[in-house]
BAZARO-663924 format. One line per 2 residues: their letters; for each residue x, y, z of N, C-alpha, C, O, CB. Coordinates in steps of 0.1 Angstrom, whole numbers, plus 5000, padded with zeros to 4 digits. Atoms other than C-alpha are relative to their C-alpha. Glycine has a CB too. Layout:
N
A = X,Y,Z,X,Y,Z,X,Y,Z,X,Y,Z,X,Y,Z; ...
//
This chain:
224
MK = 5008,4991,4997,1798,5455,0787,4997,4993,5016,5002,4997,5027,4987,5002,4989; 5002,5005,4990,1785,5433,0812,5004,4993,5012,4999,4993,5023,4997,4996,4996
RS = 4990,5004,4991,1814,5416,0827,5006,5011,5006,5006,5010,5019,5010,4992,4995; 4995,4984,4994,1828,5451,0836,4991,5006,5006,4997,5014,5014,5002,5010,4990
DD = 5004,4994,4989,1801,5464,0855,5002,4987,5010,5005,4990,5021,4984,5007,4999; 5002,5009,4992,1801,5430,0870,5013,5003,5009,5012,5007,5021,4999,4985,4994
LA = 4988,4996,4995,1838,5433,0877,5000,5015,5010,5006,5014,5021,5009,5002,4988; 5002,4992,4994,1831,5468,0888,4994,5003,5015,4997,5011,5024,4995,5004,4993
NI = 5005,5003,4989,1806,5457,0912,5004,4994,5010,5002,4997,5022,4993,4996,4999; 4991,5009,4990,1828,5431,0926,5013,5010,5005,5020,5006,5015,5007,4983,4991
TR = 4986,4990,4995,1857,5461,0930,4993,5006,5009,4998,5004,5021,5007,5012,4988; 5009,4990,4988,1831,5485,0950,4998,4990,5010,4996,4995,5021,4984,5009,4995
KL = 5009,5010,4990,1819,5452,0970,5015,4999,5007,5017,5004,5018,4991,4982,4994; 4985,4999,4995,1858,5447,0975,5005,5009,5009,5010,5007,5020,5007,5003,4991
IY = 4994,4986,4989,1866,5484,0987,4990,5003,5009,4990,5010,5019,5004,5016,4993; 5007,4996,4982,1839,5483,1009,5002,4992,5011,5003,4996,5023,4984,4998,5000
QG = 4997,5007,4987,1845,5454,1026,5015,5000,5003,5019,4994,5012,4994,4985,5000; 4986,4995,4993,1880,5465,1029,4999,5011,5005,5010,5014,5011,5012,5000,4993
KE = 5004,4987,4993,1867,5498,1041,4996,4992,5017,5002,4993,5028,4982,5009,4990; 5007,5009,4987,1846,5473,1066,5013,4993,5008,5014,4994,5020,4987,4986,4993
NE = 4990,5008,4991,1877,5451,1074,5012,5011,5008,5018,5008,5018,5008,4988,4991; 4992,4996,4991,1898,5480,1082,4995,5007,5013,5002,5009,5023,5008,5006,4994
KC = 5006,4995,4987,1869,5497,1105,4999,4989,5010,5000,4991,5022,4985,5006,4997; 5001,5011,4988,1864,5461,1120,5014,4999,5004,5016,4995,5015,4993,4984,4996
VQ = 4986,5003,4993,1905,5461,1122,5000,5012,5009,5004,5010,5020,5014,5000,4990; 4998,4986,4996,1904,5497,1132,4990,4993,5017,4996,4994,5028,4991,5015,4986
KL = 5007,5005,4985,1878,5482,1162,5004,4992,5010,5001,4993,5022,4991,4994,4998; 4999,5011,4996,1891,5453,1168,5016,5005,5008,5020,5000,5019,4997,4989,4989
DN = 4985,4992,4992,1928,5474,1176,4995,5009,5013,5001,5011,5023,5009,5012,4987; 5001,4990,4986,1905,5499,1198,4994,4993,5010,4993,4997,5021,4991,5013,4998
AN = 5005,5010,4984,1890,5466,1216,5013,4996,5004,5016,4998,5016,4990,4984,4998; 4989,5006,4994,1920,5452,1218,5011,5012,5014,5013,5012,5026,5009,4996,4985
IE = 5001,4989,4992,1933,5483,1230,4994,5003,5016,4999,5006,5027,4994,5005,4993; 5009,4998,4986,1907,5486,1256,4999,4988,5010,4997,4987,5022,4984,5002,4997
LK = 4998,5014,4991,1911,5451,1264,5014,5001,5005,5014,4998,5017,4997,4986,4991; 4987,4996,4990,1949,5458,1273,4998,5011,5009,5005,5011,5020,5012,5003,4991
FQ = 5005,4987,4988,1935,5491,1291,4991,4992,5013,4994,4991,5025,4987,5015,4991; 5006,5009,4990,1910,5469,1309,5005,4986,5007,5000,4981,5017,4988,4997,4994
RE = 4992,5009,4993,1933,5440,1317,5011,5010,5009,5014,5005,5020,5009,4989,4989; 4988,4991,4994,1960,5469,1329,4990,5000,5013,4992,4993,5023,5006,5016,4991
EK = 5009,4992,4989,1930,5487,1351,4996,4983,5011,4997,4983,5023,4982,5011,4990; 5006,5014,4989,1917,5447,1365,5016,4998,5005,5018,4999,5017,4991,4982,4990
KK = 4986,5004,4994,1957,5437,1369,5002,5012,5015,5005,5010,5026,5014,5002,4985; 5000,4988,4986,1958,5472,1392,4991,4996,5012,4995,4991,5023,4993,5018,4994
RT = 5010,5007,4995,1925,5463,1404,5007,4986,5013,5009,4986,5025,4992,4994,4986; 4992,5011,4994,1941,5428,1414,5006,5005,5008,5003,5002,5020,5007,4994,4993
EE = 4988,4998,4990,1968,5443,1430,4994,5005,5011,4994,5001,5023,5011,5010,4997; 5002,4996,4987,1952,5465,1447,4988,4992,5013,4987,4993,5025,4995,5015,4997
IV = 5008,5006,4987,1927,5443,1463,5007,4990,5003,5000,4982,5010,4986,4996,5000; 4988,5007,4993,1959,5422,1469,5001,5009,5012,4998,5006,5024,5015,4999,4989
VA = 4998,4993,4991,1967,5450,1487,4993,5005,5012,4997,5009,5023,5003,5007,4995; 5008,4992,4989,1936,5459,1503,4997,4986,5007,4994,4989,5018,4986,5010,4993
NI = 4998,5010,4992,1934,5422,1516,5012,4997,5005,5011,4989,5014,4996,4992,4995; 4992,5004,4989,1966,5420,1530,5001,5012,5009,5010,5014,5016,5015,4995,4997
EL = 5002,4987,4990,1953,5455,1547,4991,4996,5005,4993,4998,5017,4997,5014,4996; 5012,5005,4995,1922,5441,1555,5003,4987,5011,4998,4985,5022,4991,4995,4987
SF = 4994,5012,4991,1943,5409,1568,5006,5008,5014,5000,5006,5025,5015,4992,4991; 4995,4993,4993,1964,5431,1588,4993,5009,5010,4999,5013,5020,5007,5003,4994
QK = 5008,4999,4992,1932,5449,1601,4996,4993,5009,4997,4995,5021,4993,5001,4997; 5008,5011,4994,1914,5418,1608,5011,4994,5015,5007,4990,5026,4997,4987,4987
EE = 4990,5002,4986,1949,5411,1632,4999,5007,5011,4997,5003,5022,5014,5003,4997; 4998,4989,4992,1951,5443,1644,4987,5002,5011,4988,5005,5022,5002,5012,4990
KG = 5012,5003,4994,1912,5440,1653,5002,4989,5008,4998,4991,5020,4991,4999,4990; 4999,5012,4990,1920,5405,1668,5008,5005,5011,5004,5003,5022,5006,4988,4994
KR = 4990,4995,4990,1949,5420,1688,4990,5014,5007,4993,5016,5019,5017,5005,4992; 5006,4990,4994,1926,5450,1697,4986,4995,5008,4979,5001,5016,4998,5012,4989
AE = 5011,5009,4996,1899,5426,1705,5005,4992,5012,4999,4991,5022,4994,4989,4988; 4997,5007,4987,1920,5404,1729,5003,5010,5007,4998,5009,5018,5011,4990,5001
EL = 4999,4989,4991,1933,5440,1743,4994,5001,5007,4996,5003,5019,5000,5010,4997; 5014,4988,4993,1899,5450,1749,4994,4988,5013,4990,4990,5024,4981,5004,4984
NI = 5004,5016,4989,1891,5411,1765,5007,5005,5009,5003,5014,5016,5004,4981,4996; 4993,4998,4989,1920,5414,1787,4995,5015,5008,4988,5014,5018,5015,5001,4996
AN = 5007,4987,4992,1911,5454,1797,4986,4997,5007,4983,5000,5018,4997,5013,4990; 5012,5002,4993,1876,5442,1801,5002,4993,5016,4998,4998,5027,4991,4990,4991
QE = 4997,5009,4989,1889,5414,1826,5005,5008,5008,5001,5005,5019,5007,4989,4999; 4994,4993,4988,1911,5441,1845,4989,5006,5003,4986,5007,5015,5012,5009,4999
LY = 5008,4989,4990,1882,5465,1845,4987,4993,5007,4977,4999,5011,4994,5016,4990; 5012,5005,4996,1859,5440,1857,5009,4993,5015,5003,4989,5025,4990,4987,4986
FQ = 4988,5007,4989,1889,5425,1881,4998,5011,5010,4995,5009,5021,5017,4998,4995; 4998,4989,4988,1891,5465,1896,4987,5005,5006,4985,5010,5017,5008,5014,4996
NK = 5015,5001,4992,1853,5468,1896,4997,4997,5014,4995,5004,5023,4993,4989,4994; 5002,5012,4988,1849,5436,1920,5013,5002,5011,5013,4995,5021,5000,4982,4992
EK = 4993,4994,4993,1881,5454,1935,4994,5014,5010,4996,5015,5022,5008,5003,4991; 5001,4989,4997,1865,5488,1939,4988,4996,5009,4988,4999,5021,5000,5011,4989
EK = 5010,5005,4993,1833,5472,1951,5002,4998,5017,4996,5003,5026,4996,4989,4993; 4994,5007,4985,1855,5450,1981,5002,5013,5001,4990,5017,5000,5015,4989,5003
RA = 4996,4987,4996,1869,5487,1989,4990,5006,5006,4990,5010,5018,5004,5007,4990; 5013,4998,4996,1836,5497,1991,4993,4999,5010,4989,5008,5018,4996,4994,4995
AE = 5007,5011,4989,1821,5473,2011,5008,5006,5014,5002,5011,5024,5005,4981,4996; 4986,5003,4989,1857,5475,2034,4994,5018,5006,4992,5019,5018,5024,4999,4989
FV = 4996,4985,4994,1855,5518,2036,4989,4999,5003,4988,5008,5011,5007,5014,4992; 5006,4996,4990,1817,5512,2048,4999,4994,5010,4989,5000,5015,4992,5002,4998
IA = 4995,5013,4992,1825,5486,2073,5011,5008,5009,5011,5008,5021,5007,4985,4991; 4991,4991,4990,1856,5511,2083,4991,5015,5006,4993,5022,5016,5015,5005,4991
KK = 5005,4987,4997,1833,5540,2082,4991,5001,5013,4990,5010,5021,4992,5006,4989; 5007,5001,4987,1809,5525,2106,5006,4996,5009,5000,4994,5019,4989,4994,5001
EL = 4994,5003,4986,1834,5514,2128,5010,5011,5006,5016,5012,5017,5009,4986,4998; 4993,4982,4997,1851,5551,2125,4989,5003,5009,4993,5004,5021,5000,5013,4983
IF = 5014,4996,4997,1815,5561,2134,4999,4994,5014,4997,5001,5024,4987,4995,4989; 5003,5007,4983,1813,5537,2164,5010,5001,5012,5008,4998,5024,4998,4985,5000
QN = 4985,4997,4992,1851,5546,2178,4991,5016,5001,4984,5017,5011,5021,4999,4988; 5003,4983,4996,1839,5586,2176,4991,4998,5013,4994,5001,5025,4990,5010,4985
NE = 5010,4999,4992,1809,5579,2192,5008,4991,5021,5009,4996,5032,4983,4989,4989; 4987,5002,4989,1834,5557,2221,5000,5012,5003,4994,5019,5011,5015,4994,4996
KE = 4987,4987,4996,1859,5584,2220,4987,5010,5010,4988,5012,5022,5008,5012,4981; 5008,4985,4990,1828,5612,2231,4994,4991,5010,4998,4996,5020,4985,5011,4992
KR = 5000,5010,4987,1815,5582,2257,5013,5002,5009,5013,5004,5021,5000,4982,4995; 4990,5003,4993,1848,5581,2267,5004,5018,5009,5007,5023,5020,5014,4992,4989
AA = 4997,4988,4993,1854,5617,2269,4988,5008,5007,4990,5018,5014,5008,5009,4991; 5006,4995,4986,1824,5625,2288,5003,4996,5012,5005,5004,5021,4988,5000,5001
EL = 4996,5007,4988,1831,5601,2313,5013,5007,5007,5015,5009,5019,5003,4986,4996; 4991,4991,4997,1860,5619,2312,5002,5008,5009,5008,5007,5020,5001,5006,4994
IN = 5007,4984,4993,1848,5652,2320,4992,4995,5013,4993,5002,5023,4986,5008,4988; 5007,5003,4985,1826,5635,2347,5010,4996,5009,5011,5001,5020,4988,4987,5000
AN = 4987,5006,4988,1858,5615,2365,5006,5019,5004,5006,5025,5014,5018,4986,4988; 4992,4984,4995,1874,5651,2365,4994,5008,5006,4999,5015,5014,5004,5008,4990
KE = 5005,4987,4985,1848,5672,2381,5001,4989,5011,5008,4991,5021,4978,5008,5001; 5002,5011,4983,1842,5639,2407,5014,5005,5004,5016,5012,5014,4999,4977,4999
LA = 4988,4996,4992,1880,5644,2410,5002,5008,5008,5006,5007,5019,5007,5002,4996; 4998,4989,4999,1881,5680,2409,4992,4999,5016,4998,5000,5026,4995,5009,4986
YQ = 5008,4998,4990,1849,5678,2435,5007,4991,5008,5003,4996,5018,4985,4999,4997; 4992,5012,4994,1870,5649,2453,5012,5014,5009,5010,5019,5020,5009,4986,4984
VE = 4992,4988,4998,1899,5677,2455,4997,5007,5010,5002,5006,5021,5000,5008,4991; 5003,4988,4992,1882,5704,2468,4997,4993,5014,5000,4999,5024,4989,5009,4994
EK = 5005,5002,4987,1865,5682,2494,5010,4996,5009,5011,4998,5021,4988,4990,5001; 4987,5004,4988,1898,5666,2507,5008,5015,5004,5012,5015,5016,5014,4986,4991
EK = 4997,4989,4999,1911,5702,2505,4992,5006,5010,4999,5013,5018,5000,5005,4988; 5006,4996,4993,1883,5712,2526,5002,4996,5012,5006,5002,5022,4990,4999,4996
RT = 4992,5009,4987,1888,5684,2548,5009,5002,5008,5008,5004,5020,5006,4990,4998; 4987,4992,4992,1925,5692,2553,5001,5012,5006,5006,5014,5017,5010,5002,4992
AE = 5004,4984,4993,1915,5730,2558,4996,4994,5020,5001,4997,5031,4980,5009,4987; 5002,5001,4990,1896,5715,2584,5004,4993,5012,5003,4996,5024,4994,4999,4998
LV = 4987,5003,4988,1919,5692,2603,5009,5009,5003,5011,5013,5014,5009,4989,4996; 4988,4987,4994,1945,5718,2601,4992,5010,5009,5000,5013,5019,5008,5011,4985
ET = 5006,4992,4992,1923,5741,2618,4994,4993,5012,4992,5000,5022,4991,5007,4992; 5007,5008,4987,1905,5709,2641,5016,4997,5007,5015,4999,5019,4988,4982,4996
KQ = 4988,5004,4996,1947,5699,2648,5004,5015,5006,5010,5015,5017,5009,4992,4987; 4998,4993,4992,1949,5736,2654,4996,5005,5012,5002,5010,5021,5002,5005,4997
EL = 5010,4999,4987,1924,5740,2677,5000,4992,5013,4995,4994,5024,4986,4997,4995; 4999,5007,4993,1934,5709,2692,5012,5005,5007,5013,5005,5019,4999,4988,4994
NS = 4986,4995,4992,1970,5722,2699,4998,5008,5007,5003,5007,5018,5011,5004,4994; 5007,4986,4994,1952,5759,2710,4994,4989,5014,5000,4988,5025,4985,5011,4986
AD = 5004,5005,4985,1933,5736,2735,5008,4993,5009,5007,4994,5021,4991,4991,5000; 4990,5006,4988,1962,5715,2747,5009,5012,4999,5020,5008,4999,5008,4985,4997
QN = 4989,4991,4995,1981,5746,2751,4990,5004,5012,4994,5006,5024,5006,5014,4988; 5011,4991,4988,1947,5760,2772,4999,4990,5011,4999,4993,5023,4982,5003,4993
QT = 5000,5012,4989,1945,5727,2789,5010,5002,5006,5008,5002,5018,5000,4986,4996; 4990,5003,4993,1980,5727,2796,5004,5015,5013,5010,5015,5024,5013,4996,4987
VC = 4993,4991,4988,1982,5763,2811,4985,5002,5011,4987,5007,5022,5007,5019,4993; 5013,5009,4993,1945,5754,2826,5008,4995,5014,5009,4998,5026,4994,4984,4988
IN = 4998,5010,4985,1960,5725,2845,5014,5009,5007,5014,5009,5019,5006,4978,4997; 4989,4994,4992,1996,5748,2854,4988,5012,5006,4989,5012,5019,5016,5006,4988
GL = 5008,4994,4994,1967,5774,2864,4996,4996,5015,4997,5002,5026,4992,5000,4993; 5008,5008,4986,1948,5751,2889,5012,4992,5010,5011,4990,5022,4985,4985,4994
EE = 4991,5004,4993,1981,5734,2897,5003,5013,5011,5005,5011,5023,5011,4996,4992; 4992,4991,4993,1991,5770,2908,4989,5004,5009,4992,5002,5021,5007,5012,4991
IE = 5012,5000,4991,1961,5776,2925,5000,4990,5011,5000,4995,5022,4989,4997,4994; 4998,5011,4991,1964,5742,2943,5013,5010,5010,5010,5015,5021,5007,4982,4990
FM = 4990,4997,4988,1998,5755,2959,4996,5012,5004,4998,5013,5016,5015,5002,4996; 4997,4994,4993,1988,5786,2964,4987,5002,5017,4987,5007,5028,5004,5012,4990
TS = 5007,5008,4992,1957,5773,2982,5006,4993,5012,5002,4995,5023,4994,4992,4993; 4990,5006,4989,1983,5749,3002,5006,5010,5008,5007,5008,5020,5011,4991,4994
HK = 4992,4992,4994,2003,5777,3010,5002,5011,5008,5009,5014,5018,5003,5003,4994; 5002,4984,4998,1993,5808,3012,4988,4999,5004,4984,5011,5004,5002,5011,4987
VR = 5010,5000,4997,1960,5797,3023,4996,4992,5017,4989,4997,5025,4995,4993,4989; 5003,5006,4991,1961,5771,3049,5010,5007,5013,5008,5010,5025,5002,4986,4996
QP = 4991,4995,4988,1989,5783,3067,4995,5011,5008,4992,5008,5019,5015,5005,4995; 5009,4991,4993,1972,5815,3079,4989,4997,5005,4985,5005,5013,4997,5008,4994
LA = 5010,5004,4998,1942,5797,3083,5001,4993,5015,4995,4993,5025,4997,4992,4988; 4996,5008,4985,1959,5776,3108,5006,5006,5011,5006,5000,5022,5009,4989,4999
NI = 4997,4989,4987,1977,5808,3130,4988,5000,5001,4984,4998,5013,5008,5016,5000; 5012,4995,4991,1942,5814,3132,4994,4994,5010,4991,4997,5022,4990,5002,4994
LG = 5007,5012,4993,1929,5788,3142,5006,4992,5013,5000,4985,5020,4998,4990,4989; 4995,5007,4986,1955,5777,3171,5000,5012,5006,5001,5011,5019,5016,4992,5001
IS = 5002,4992,4990,1953,5814,3180,4987,5003,5010,4985,5007,5021,5003,5008,4995; 5017,4996,4995,1916,5813,3182,4997,4991,5016,4989,4993,5026,4986,4991,4985
NI = 5002,5010,4986,1921,5782,3209,5010,5005,5011,5009,5000,5022,5003,4983,4998; 4994,4998,4989,1945,5798,3228,4994,5011,5004,4993,5012,5016,5013,5000,4999
LD = 5012,4988,4991,1922,5829,3234,4986,4997,5006,4979,5005,5013,4995,5011,4990; 5010,5003,4993,1896,5807,3242,5005,4997,5016,4997,4998,5025,4994,4989,4992
DE = 4994,5002,4984,1916,5799,3276,5002,5016,5001,5005,5019,4990,5018,4990,5001; 4997,4992,4998,1920,5833,3285,5005,4996,5016,5016,5002,5019,4991,5008,4995
SE = 4992,5006,4985,1931,5820,3322,5014,4998,4994,5022,5004,5001,4992,4983,5010; 4991,5004,5005,1959,5808,3302,5011,5011,4993,5022,5007,4989,4993,4992,4993
SS = 4997,4989,5010,1969,5840,3286,5005,5012,5008,4995,5015,5014,4987,5005,4990; 4998,4984,4999,1984,5875,3298,4990,5008,4993,4981,5005,4986,5014,5005,4995
HK = 5006,4989,5011,1972,5905,3282,5009,5007,4991,5005,5013,4982,4993,5012,5007; 4991,4999,5012,2003,5911,3265,5004,4988,4987,5009,4991,4976,5011,5002,5008
ES = 5000,5012,5006,2003,5877,3250,4987,5005,4992,4988,5009,4980,4999,4988,5011; 5013,4994,5007,1966,5886,3241,5004,5010,4985,5004,5008,4973,4990,5010,5012
IK = 4997,4988,5010,1976,5916,3225,5011,4992,4989,5006,4991,4977,5007,5015,5010; 4992,5008,5009,2008,5894,3208,4989,4995,4987,4990,4998,4975,5006,4987,5010
LI = 5008,5014,5006,1980,5866,3197,4996,5006,4989,4999,5003,4978,4987,4991,5010; 5007,4995,5008,1959,5890,3182,5007,5010,4986,5002,5011,4974,4992,5007,5009
GY = 4992,4993,5012,1988,5912,3162,5001,4986,4990,5001,4988,4977,5018,5006,5006; 4996,5009,5011,1994,5876,3147,4988,4997,4992,4989,4995,4980,5006,4987,5004
IK = 5014,5000,5007,1954,5871,3139,5004,5012,4990,5006,5008,4978,4986,5004,5010; 5002,4989,5009,1956,5905,3121,5009,5002,4987,5006,5007,4977,5002,5010,5007
KS = 4986,5003,5011,1992,5895,3103,4996,4991,4992,5000,4994,4980,5013,4993,5007; 5005,5009,5007,1974,5864,3088,4987,5003,4993,4984,4997,4983,4998,4990,5007
VL = 5014,5000,5006,1939,5878,3079,5007,5011,4992,5001,5010,4981,4985,5002,5011; 4992,4994,5010,1965,5907,3060,5004,4993,4986,5003,4997,4975,5010,5002,5007
SL = 4994,5009,5006,1981,5878,3048,4990,4993,4990,4993,4993,4979,5005,4992,5010; 5015,5007,5006,1947,5860,3035,4992,5015,4991,4983,5012,4982,4986,4995,5018
NV = 5006,4992,5007,1937,5894,3021,5007,5005,4986,5001,5009,4976,4997,5011,5008; 4991,4998,5012,1966,5898,2998,4997,4989,4990,4993,4991,4979,5014,5001,5003
FT = 5004,5011,5009,1961,5861,2986,4989,5006,4992,4991,5010,4981,4995,4987,5008; 5006,5001,5007,1928,5867,2979,4999,5011,4993,4987,5009,4992,4993,4996,5003
KD = 4996,4989,5007,1933,5901,2959,5009,4990,4988,5007,4993,4976,5008,5013,5012; 4988,5005,5010,1964,5877,2940,4991,4990,4991,4990,4990,4979,5016,4992,5008
LM = 5006,5009,5004,1942,5847,2935,4989,5008,4990,4987,5005,4978,4996,4992,5012; 5012,4994,5009,1913,5870,2922,5007,5003,4983,5003,4999,4972,4995,5017,5009
AF = 4993,4995,5013,1939,5888,2896,5005,4986,4994,5003,4986,4982,5013,5013,5003; 5000,5010,5007,1950,5853,2888,4989,4991,4988,4992,4988,4977,5003,4994,5008
II = 5013,5003,5003,1914,5840,2880,4994,5006,4989,4988,5001,4980,4993,5002,5009; 5004,4993,5014,1908,5867,2857,5009,5001,4992,5006,5006,4981,4996,5013,5000
QL = 4986,5002,5010,1939,5863,2838,4994,4987,4995,4992,4985,4984,5018,5000,5008; 5004,5013,5009,1928,5829,2833,4986,5002,4989,4985,4998,4978,4995,4986,5012
RK = 5010,4998,5008,1896,5840,2821,5004,5006,4986,5005,5002,4975,4990,5008,5007; 4992,4991,5016,1910,5864,2796,5003,4991,4989,5000,4992,4977,5017,5009,5003
KF = 4995,5009,5010,1928,5833,2782,4993,4991,4994,4997,4986,4983,5009,4994,5004; 5010,5009,5002,1902,5812,2778,4986,5007,4997,4976,5002,4993,4998,4991,5011
RI = 5014,4995,5000,1876,5835,2777,4985,4998,5000,4975,4999,4992,5000,5005,4994; 5011,5007,4992,1853,5823,2800,4988,5012,5009,4979,5007,5016,5010,4990,5012
//
């Protein structure tokens, strides 16, 4: 009876251990499945890490390239800034030069305006001098003409005096000398001589009128 109970106990223990072993096997299977899943996940993660590392390496290379490009761009920008500073300095110098040139142009323009005014004044003065010279020349020509007319008039007076005055005066003087000596002349001759004197006096009277008319005409020409 006791052996039967022991056997039953042993059987129950064996059944219990079997169940426990099944549970352990089940747990082990589950653990293996989980381990397999985790291994697959690790493999995936490893592959993802490899891909990420490759991507990271690519990105690092790209970053290096970008850094080099950025460095080159910075150097180019630095060069451009230097060039801009040079151009700005040149622009400032050019602006100062332009201002100086504009000031010089304004000075030259003012000088040109003054020179034009002076030239216009000189031209006006020359025109005045020319007009005065023309007027003076005309006056000289008129004076020459008047002088010529005056000389001709004086020559005409001289001629008239020589030929129209001296001859009657000579006749009068000669007849007067004859009349002084009454013993040498008859009454008829005296009458004849007196007639000659009268003729000479009339001739002198006509000449005096002609001379006065000629002198009046000369006065009108010369406005004397």
